[in-house]
C-alpha positions in Angstrom: -121.4 57.7 32.4 -118.4 57.5 34.7 -117.5 61.1 33.9 -121.0 62.2 34.6 -121.0 60.4 37.9 -117.7 61.9 39.0 -118.9 65.4 38.0 -122.1 64.9 40.0 -120.1 63.9 43.1 -117.8 66.9 42.7 -120.9 69.1 42.4 -122.3 67.7 45.6 -119.0 68.2 47.4 -118.9 71.9 46.3 -122.4 72.4 47.6 -121.5 70.7 50.8 -118.8 73.3 51.4 -121.2 76.3 51.0 -123.7 75.5 53.7 -125.4 76.9 56.8 -122.8 76.9 59.5 -120.5 75.5 56.8 -122.7 72.5 56.0 -125.3 72.1 53.3 -125.8 70.0 50.1 -128.2 69.9 47.1 -129.4 67.1 44.9 -131.7 67.1 41.9 -134.8 66.8 44.2 -133.7 68.1 47.6 -131.6 70.8 49.2 -130.1 69.9 52.6 -129.1 72.2 55.4 -127.3 70.8 58.5 -127.4 72.3 62.0 -126.3 71.3 65.5 -127.9 72.0 68.8 -126.0 71.5 72.2 -128.5 70.2 74.7 -126.4 71.2 77.7 -126.2 67.7 79.1 -123.3 66.4 77.1 -125.4 65.5 74.1 -125.7 67.2 70.8 -128.5 67.0 68.2 -127.3 66.8 64.6 -130.2 68.2 62.6 -130.7 67.4 58.9 -133.2 69.7 57.1 -134.5 69.0 53.6 -136.3 71.3 51.2 -138.0 69.0 48.7 -138.9 70.0 45.2 -142.5 69.5 44.2 -143.9 67.0 43.3 -141.2 64.9 45.0 -141.5 63.5 48.5 -139.0 61.8 50.8 -139.5 58.7 52.9 -139.1 58.8 56.7 -136.6 56.8 58.9 -138.8 53.7 59.3 -137.3 50.5 57.8 -140.0 48.4 56.0 -139.4 44.9 54.8 -139.5 44.9 51.0 -140.3 48.6 51.2 -138.7 51.8 50.0 -135.3 53.0 51.1 -135.6 54.8 54.5 -133.7 58.0 55.2 -130.6 56.9 57.1 -127.1 58.1 58.0 -123.9 56.1 58.3 -121.0 57.6 60.3 -117.3 57.2 59.6 -114.6 56.6 62.1 -116.6 57.4 65.3 -114.1 59.0 67.7 -114.7 61.4 70.5 -118.5 60.7 70.6 -121.1 57.9 70.7 -124.5 57.6 69.1 -127.5 58.0 71.2 -130.3 56.0 69.5 -130.8 56.1 65.8 -131.8 58.7 63.3 -135.3 59.9 64.0 -138.0 62.0 62.4 -138.1 65.6 63.5 -141.8 65.9 62.8 -144.9 63.7 62.2 -144.8 62.2 58.7 -147.7 61.8 56.4 -149.1 58.3 55.8 -149.9 57.4 52.2 -150.5 54.3 50.2 -147.6 53.5 47.9 -148.9 51.6 44.9 -145.4 50.6 43.7 -144.6 48.8 47.0 -148.3 48.0 47.7 -148.1 49.2 51.4 -148.6 52.2 53.6 -145.5 54.3 53.9 -144.6 57.5 55.8 -143.4 60.5 53.8 -142.6 64.2 53.9 -143.6 66.8 51.3 -141.9 70.1 50.8 -139.9 70.0 54.0 -138.5 67.3 56.3 -136.3 67.3 59.4 -134.3 64.4 60.8 -132.3 64.3 64.0 -129.4 62.1 65.2 -128.3 62.6 68.8 -124.7 62.0 69.8 -123.0 62.1 73.2 -119.7 63.9 73.6 -116.9 61.7 75.1 -114.4 64.5 75.1 -114.2 68.3 75.7 -111.7 68.6 72.9 -113.0 69.6 69.4 -113.7 66.8 66.9 -115.4 66.2 63.6 -118.4 64.1 62.8 -118.5 62.8 59.2 -120.7 60.3 57.4 -123.1 59.6 54.5 -126.8 60.5 54.4 -128.8 58.1 52.2 -132.4 58.7 51.1 -135.0 58.1 48.4 -137.4 60.5 46.8 -140.4 59.7 44.6 -143.2 61.3 42.7 -145.5 58.3 42.5 -144.3 57.7 39.0 -140.5 57.6 39.4 -138.0 57.3 42.2 -134.5 58.5 42.8 -132.0 57.0 45.3 -129.4 59.5 46.4 -126.8 60.2 49.1 -124.8 63.2 50.3 -121.7 63.6 52.4 -122.1 65.2 55.8 -119.6 66.8 58.1 -120.0 68.6 61.5 -117.3 70.5 63.3 -118.0 70.0 67.0 -116.4 72.7 69.1 -114.5 71.9 72.3 -115.5 73.2 75.6 -114.4 76.7 76.1 -112.0 77.4 79.0 -113.9 79.2 81.7 -113.1 82.9 82.0 -111.8 82.5 85.5 -109.4 79.8 84.3 -108.2 81.9 81.4 -107.6 84.8 83.8 -105.7 82.5 86.2 -103.6 81.2 83.3 -102.9 84.8 82.1 -102.2 86.0 85.6 -99.8 83.0 86.2 -97.9 83.7 82.9 -97.8 87.5 83.6 -96.4 86.8 87.1 -93.8 84.5 85.6 -92.7 87.1 83.0 -92.5 89.8 85.7 -90.2 87.5 87.7 -88.1 86.9 84.6 -87.9 90.6 84.0 -86.9 91.3 87.6 -84.3 88.4 87.4 -82.8 90.1 84.2 -82.4 93.4 86.0 -81.1 91.6 89.1 -78.4 90.0 86.9 -77.1 93.4 86.1 -76.4 94.2 89.7 -73.9 91.4 90.3 -70.1 91.6 90.7 -69.7 89.9 87.2 -71.8 92.4 85.3 -72.1 95.8 87.1 -68.4 96.8 86.8 -68.5 96.0 83.1 -71.1 98.6 82.3 -68.7 101.6 81.8 -66.4 99.5 79.7 -69.2 98.2 77.5 -70.8 101.7 77.0 -67.3 103.0 76.2 -67.2 100.5 73.3 -70.5 101.9 72.0 -69.0 105.4 71.9 -65.6 104.3 70.4 -64.8 104.5 66.7 -66.5 107.4 65.0 -67.6 108.7 68.3 -71.0 109.9 66.9 -74.0 109.6 69.0 -76.0 107.9 66.2 -73.3 105.2 65.9 -73.3 104.7 69.7 -77.0 104.2 69.7 -76.9 101.7 66.8 -74.2 99.7 68.6 -76.2 99.7 71.8 -79.3 98.5 70.0 -77.5 95.7 68.2 -75.8 94.8 71.6 -79.2 94.7 73.3 -80.9 92.6 70.5 -77.9 90.2 70.5 -78.0 89.6 74.2 -81.8 89.0 74.0 -81.3 86.6 71.0 -78.6 84.6 72.8 -80.7 84.1 76.0 -83.9 83.4 73.9 -82.0 80.7 72.1 -81.5 78.9 75.4 -85.2 79.0 75.9 -85.8 77.6 72.4 -83.7 74.6 73.2 -85.8 73.9 76.3 -89.1 74.5 74.5 -88.2 71.9 71.9 -88.8 69.3 74.6 -92.2 70.7 75.6 -94.3 67.7 74.3 -96.7 66.1 76.7 -94.5 63.3 77.9 -91.3 65.4 77.7 -92.9 68.1 79.9 -93.7 65.4 82.5 -90.0 64.3 82.4 -88.6 67.8 82.7 -91.0 68.9 85.4 -91.2 65.9 87.6 -88.5 63.4 86.8 -85.7 63.0 89.4 -82.9 63.8 86.9 -83.9 67.4 86.0 -84.8 68.1 89.6 -81.4 66.7 90.8 -79.6 68.8 88.1 -81.3 72.0 89.2 -80.6 71.2 92.9 -76.9 70.6 92.1 -76.8 73.8 90.0 -78.2 75.9 92.8 -76.0 74.5 95.5 -72.8 74.8 93.4 -73.5 78.4 92.5 -74.4 79.2 96.1 -71.1 77.8 97.4 -69.3 79.7 94.7 -71.1 82.9 95.7 -70.0 82.3 99.3 -66.4 82.6 98.1 -65.3 78.9 98.0 -64.3 79.0 94.4 -65.0 80.9 91.1 -67.1 79.5 88.3 -65.9 80.4 84.8 -66.6 79.1 81.3 -63.5 78.0 79.2 -61.2 81.0 78.6 -60.9 80.1 75.0 -64.6 80.7 74.4 -64.4 84.2 75.9 -61.1 85.0 74.2 -62.5 84.1 70.8 -65.6 86.4 71.4 -63.3 89.2 72.6 -61.1 88.8 69.6 -64.1 89.3 67.3 -65.3 92.2 69.3 -61.9 94.0 69.0 -62.3 94.3 65.3 -64.9 97.0 65.9 -68.0 98.0 63.8 -71.6 97.1 64.2 -71.0 93.4 63.8 -68.6 93.5 66.7 -71.6 94.5 68.9 -72.8 91.0 68.6 -69.5 89.5 69.8 -69.4 92.0 72.6 -72.8 90.7 73.6 -71.6 87.1 73.3 -68.6 87.9 75.4 -70.8 89.6 78.0 -73.1 86.5 78.3 -70.1 84.2 78.6 -68.1 86.2 81.1 -71.2 87.0 83.3 -72.3 83.3 83.3 -70.9 82.7 86.8 -73.4 85.3 88.1 -76.3 85.0 85.7 -76.4 81.2 85.6 -78.6 80.8 88.7 -81.0 83.4 87.3 -81.2 81.6 84.0 -81.5 78.2 85.8 -84.4 79.5 88.0 -86.3 80.8 85.0 -85.9 77.6 83.0 -86.7 75.5 86.1 -90.0 77.4 86.6 -90.8 77.2 82.8 -90.6 73.4 82.3 -93.4 72.8 84.7 -95.6 75.7 83.7 -97.9 74.0 81.2 -97.2 76.6 78.4 -95.1 75.3 75.5 -93.7 78.8 74.8 -93.0 79.6 78.4 -89.2 78.9 78.3 -88.9 81.1 75.2 -91.0 83.9 76.6 -89.1 83.8 80.0 -85.7 84.0 78.4 -86.8 86.6 76.0 -88.0 88.9 78.8 -84.9 88.0 80.9 -82.6 89.0 78.0 -84.5 92.3 77.4 -84.3 93.3 81.0 -80.6 92.3 81.3 -79.6 94.3 78.2 -82.0 97.3 79.0 -79.5 99.3 81.2 -76.8 99.0 78.5 -79.1 100.2 75.8 -80.3 103.1 77.9 -76.7 104.2 78.6 -76.0 104.1 74.9 -78.8 106.6 74.4 -77.9 108.7 77.4 -74.2 108.2 78.3 -74.3 111.1 80.8 -76.5 108.8 83.1 -73.4 106.8 84.0 -72.1 109.7 86.2 -75.1 109.1 88.5 -74.4 105.3 88.9 -73.4 104.1 92.3 -69.7 103.0 92.4 -69.1 99.2 92.5 -67.8 98.0 95.8 -68.5 95.8 98.8 -72.3 96.2 98.4 -72.1 94.0 95.2 -70.5 91.2 97.1 -73.2 91.5 99.8 -75.9 91.1 97.0 -74.0 88.0 95.8 -73.8 86.4 99.3 -77.5 87.1 100.0 -78.4 85.5 96.7 -76.3 82.5 97.7 -78.5 82.0 100.8 -81.6 82.2 98.7 -80.3 79.7 96.2 -79.6 77.2 99.1 -83.1 77.6 100.3 -84.7 77.1 96.9 -82.5 74.0 96.2 -84.5 72.2 98.9 -87.6 72.3 96.7 -85.8 70.3 94.0 -84.1 67.9 96.5 -87.5 67.2 98.0 -88.8 66.5 94.4 -86.1 63.9 94.0 -87.0 62.4 97.3 -90.6 62.2 96.3 -89.8 60.6 93.0 -88.0 57.7 94.7 -90.3 57.6 97.8 -87.4 57.7 100.3 -89.2 59.8 102.8 -85.9 61.4 103.9 -86.6 65.0 103.0 -89.6 65.6 105.3 -91.6 68.8 105.7 -90.0 69.4 109.2 -86.5 68.9 107.8 -87.0 71.5 105.1 -88.5 74.0 107.6 -85.5 73.5 110.0 -83.0 74.1 107.1 -84.9 77.2 106.0 -84.8 78.6 109.6 -81.1 78.0 109.8 -80.5 79.7 106.4 -82.7 82.7 107.4 -80.9 83.2 110.7 -77.5 82.9 109.2 -78.5 85.4 106.5 -79.7 87.8 109.2 -76.4 87.6 111.1 -74.5 88.1 107.8 -76.5 91.3 107.0 -75.6 92.6 110.5 -71.9 92.0 109.8 -71.5 89.2 112.3 -70.6 86.7 109.6 -68.1 87.4 106.8 -67.1 85.6 103.6 -63.5 85.7 102.1 -64.4 88.5 99.8 -66.1 90.7 102.4 -64.5 93.9 103.8 -64.8 94.9 107.4 -68.2 96.4 108.3 -67.6 99.6 110.3 -71.3 100.4 110.6 -74.6 98.7 109.5 -76.8 100.8 107.3 -80.5 101.1 107.5 -81.0 98.9 104.4 -79.0 96.0 105.9 -80.9 96.3 109.2 -84.3 96.2 107.4 -83.4 93.1 105.4 -81.9 91.5 108.6 -85.2 92.0 110.3 -87.1 90.5 107.4 -84.7 87.5 107.5 -85.2 86.9 111.2 -89.0 87.4 111.0 -89.2 84.7 108.2 -87.4 82.3 110.5 -89.9 83.0 113.3 -92.8 82.8 110.9 -92.1 79.3 109.7 -91.2 77.9 113.1 -94.8 77.0 114.0 -94.8 74.7 110.9 -92.7 72.3 113.0 -95.7 71.7 115.3 -98.4 71.5 112.6 -99.1 75.0 111.4 -100.3 74.8 107.8 -98.0 77.5 106.4 -100.4 77.7 103.5 -98.6 80.5 101.7 -95.5 78.3 101.4 -97.2 75.0 100.8 -96.2 75.1 97.1 -92.5 74.9 98.1 -92.8 72.6 101.1 -93.2 68.8 101.1 -96.7 67.7 102.3 -97.0 66.7 106.0 -96.4 63.1 106.6 -98.0 60.7 109.1 -95.1 61.0 111.4 -95.5 64.8 111.7 -96.2 66.0 115.3 -99.2 68.3 115.5 -100.7 70.3 118.3 -104.0 68.8 119.3 -106.8 71.4 118.9 -110.6 71.1 118.4 -111.8 71.8 114.9 -113.7 75.1 114.9 -116.2 75.9 112.1 -114.7 78.0 109.4 -111.2 77.3 110.7 -108.8 75.7 108.2 -108.0 72.1 109.0 -104.5 71.1 109.8 -102.9 69.3 106.9 -102.9 65.8 108.3 -103.0 63.1 105.7 -105.1 60.0 106.2 -103.3 56.9 107.4 -102.6 55.0 104.2 -105.2 52.3 103.7 -106.5 50.1 101.0 -110.3 50.6 101.4 -112.5 53.3 99.9 -116.2 53.8 100.0 -116.7 50.9 97.5 -114.0 48.5 98.6 -110.3 48.1 98.0 -108.5 50.9 96.2 -106.3 50.0 93.3 -102.8 51.5 93.0 -102.9 53.0 96.5 -99.5 54.4 97.5 -98.8 54.5 101.3 -96.0 57.1 100.6 -98.6 59.5 99.1 -101.8 59.3 101.1 -104.8 61.5 100.4 -104.8 64.5 102.9 -107.3 65.5 105.6 -108.7 62.0 106.2 -110.1 61.8 102.7 -110.2 58.6 100.7 -109.7 58.7 97.0 -109.4 56.3 94.0 -106.4 56.6 91.7 -107.9 55.5 88.4 -111.0 56.7 86.6 -112.7 53.4 86.0 -112.9 52.4 89.6 -114.1 55.8 90.6 -116.9 55.7 88.0 -118.0 52.2 89.2 -118.2 53.5 92.8 -120.2 56.5 91.5 -122.8 54.2 90.1 -123.2 52.3 93.4 -123.1 55.5 95.6 -125.1 57.7 93.2 -122.6 60.5 93.5 -120.7 62.5 90.9 -117.0 61.9 90.5 -114.4 64.7 91.2 -111.5 64.0 88.9 -108.5 65.8 90.5 -105.6 65.7 88.1 -102.3 66.4 89.9 -98.6 65.4 90.0 -96.3 64.4 92.8 -94.2 67.6 92.4 -97.1 70.0 91.4 -96.7 73.2 93.5 -100.2 74.5 92.6 -101.7 71.2 93.6 -100.2 71.4 97.1 -101.2 75.0 97.3 -104.9 74.2 96.5 -105.0 71.3 99.0 -103.4 73.5 101.7 -105.5 76.6 101.2 -108.8 75.4 99.8 -109.3 71.7 100.5 -108.4 72.3 104.2 -111.4 74.5 104.7 -114.2 72.7 106.7 -117.0 73.5 104.3 -114.9 72.2 101.3 -113.9 69.1 103.3 -117.5 68.3 104.1 -118.4 68.3 100.4 -115.4 66.2 99.4 -116.1 63.7 102.1 -119.9 63.4 101.8 -121.1 64.5 98.3 -118.6 63.3 95.7 -116.5 60.3 94.9 -112.9 61.6 94.9 -110.3 60.5 92.4 -106.8 61.9 92.8 -105.1 61.2 89.5 -101.3 61.4 89.5 -100.3 62.1 85.9 -96.7 61.3 86.7 -97.3 58.0 88.5 -94.7 55.4 87.4 -96.9 52.4 88.3 -96.6 49.9 85.4 -100.0 48.9 84.1 -100.9 45.3 83.0 -101.2 45.0 79.2 -105.0 44.8 79.3 -105.2 48.2 81.0 -102.8 50.0 78.7 -104.1 52.3 76.0 -102.9 53.6 72.7 -103.1 57.4 72.5 -105.3 59.0 69.9 -103.0 62.0 70.0 -99.5 60.6 69.3 -100.3 56.9 68.7 -98.0 55.7 71.5 -98.9 53.0 74.0 -99.4 54.5 77.5 -97.9 51.7 79.7 -97.9 53.5 83.1 -100.8 54.8 85.1 -99.5 58.4 84.9 -99.1 58.4 81.2 -102.6 56.9 80.8 -104.2 59.5 83.0 -102.4 62.4 81.3 -103.5 61.1 77.9 -107.1 60.9 79.2 -106.9 64.5 80.5 -105.5 65.9 77.2 -107.8 63.8 75.0 -111.0 64.5 76.9 -110.5 68.1 78.1 -107.7 69.5 75.9 -105.7 70.6 78.9 -102.3 69.3 80.1 -101.7 71.4 83.2 -102.3 70.6 86.9 -104.1 71.1 89.1 -107.2 70.5 87.1 -110.6 69.5 88.6 -113.5 68.0 86.6 -116.9 66.9 88.0 -118.4 64.1 85.8 -121.4 61.8 85.9 -121.4 58.1 85.5 -121.0 58.5 81.8 -117.8 60.5 82.2 -119.6 63.7 80.9 -118.6 67.0 82.5 -121.4 68.5 84.7 -119.9 72.0 84.8 -116.9 73.8 83.4 -113.7 72.4 85.0 -111.5 74.6 87.1 -107.8 74.9 87.9 -106.1 76.7 90.7 -108.7 79.0 92.3 -110.1 80.5 95.5 -112.2 78.7 98.1 -115.3 80.5 97.0 -114.7 79.6 93.3 -114.0 76.0 94.1 -117.2 75.7 96.3 -119.3 77.3 93.5 -117.8 74.7 91.1 -118.6 71.8 93.4 -122.1 72.9 94.3 -123.1 73.7 90.8 -122.0 70.3 89.5 -123.6 68.4 92.4 -126.9 70.3 91.8 -126.9 69.4 88.1 -126.1 65.8 88.9 -129.0 65.7 91.5 -131.5 67.1 89.0 -130.7 64.6 86.3 
């Protein structure tokens, strides 16, 4: 009997695998098919359909004292959803007198449908599993049976616009990485080495085929070495580690120091080189010749050129760690390596092209010095991130603008030959190229100057610190359809529903808006105000978040909606505020306790929406169910469409 029971269970499991939408089962009296229906309001109907063999009938879902076994379902490990009511009949049952139980019962002949409604608590995919129990009878005999059930609930698909934004962002990053790779070739450390390296390709047998093979091996080796650096960074691309790399003060300080040190070196103060022994060992291997030597030539090239390519590599990795794509460091360094090695490979194919190359000279040093000025300007972004982390308030928006103006003006004078570094030769005349770039440099200084008196500088907001309460602004009436000046609200403790928990006076909400900083308090306020909640996931050093607030939130028609029609919750996923024990949560993803507000909010974002990047905006109702598809960085029109659609759906509920 035990063997028969086991075989019967195995038979049911096999039938459960071959089902409609992957789900069905059969017993000796019934065949079950399972379907699911998304109701569009955050709920899903799980539908159980039975085909009943004649003369059998099945009992409905009513529980009768001392009566037959009703059809029921028991769910296992409920996670990601909640039950809405109990299992119910999908049609009107037939009432018949059951002599065995001596009572009226409700049954179905031939076909029966039962429905259990669930409410999704997450936009990530999840599985619903359980056991369906039922009883079938003929009037003379009865069978009690059960079947396993399993539903795969799909997660919410990322909107097409968001997918496009993500693809466009990654494509732009890769284009920048490619340009950086090519730019690394035109530096004083690399450019003069091209003839010597190509000469190695043509040495030995001297055949064109051998030269091409050596060039290809060289190119693949360079790409491999740089990609390996991206792999090491990508290893740390877990949820919490990404937060640390992208927002923690230590990585930002390291990048700032790296940029400043290289900039000072490029200005001629000193020369940065890796240990000579490392380069000498690579050179010794390369001197042995052959195809394998091409790898060591590539290794020697990477080591020797580090003093010039280091800032390029650092810039790519710095952009990658906050990009929200786990493979971004690998892809970035792969493309960088391909671009860096591309000229060498091309010259191995067509050696005659070297005759058309410009001769190395003073222009290479000019490129190096200009790059030094750019590095100094970009280092301010990372210094400002360190300042934001500690909340010092030293690196203000106006201070960064003043430093940028000084750098742009100095670079303009350098391009005109008025300033020289130790490695520069005398400039007898200024060419058209230098004049054009000098004009661009001076124009940039004049362009950002109005930022000192309150101009939004929206196009640069991703790189600038937000305006603070001490910033001076020119008084001007607000005109309809004119972007608002980025004035933050004076830090306060009260929101539309009372005191705001975890309010931080160092990071007030901009444009006179009030916002909650935890989801629970925002939801409670939503219930009393009867408004949907806008969950705005962001971080203190998120460039895209600052760009959205400067370009989109500042628009009067957007501000009107944010102030009057929603409860705003700005959720800092990198907040270091320590939570009391009763507010801490254990992640369903990695099983770790999230003991800070930021970690708890990031875990909520990933668990419920399957997304870890910022900015990320979600409109939810009082049950924390999404009203419309969430959006990330987008245009004003797209953001307004998102807000209005969600508010309309909330109003119609």
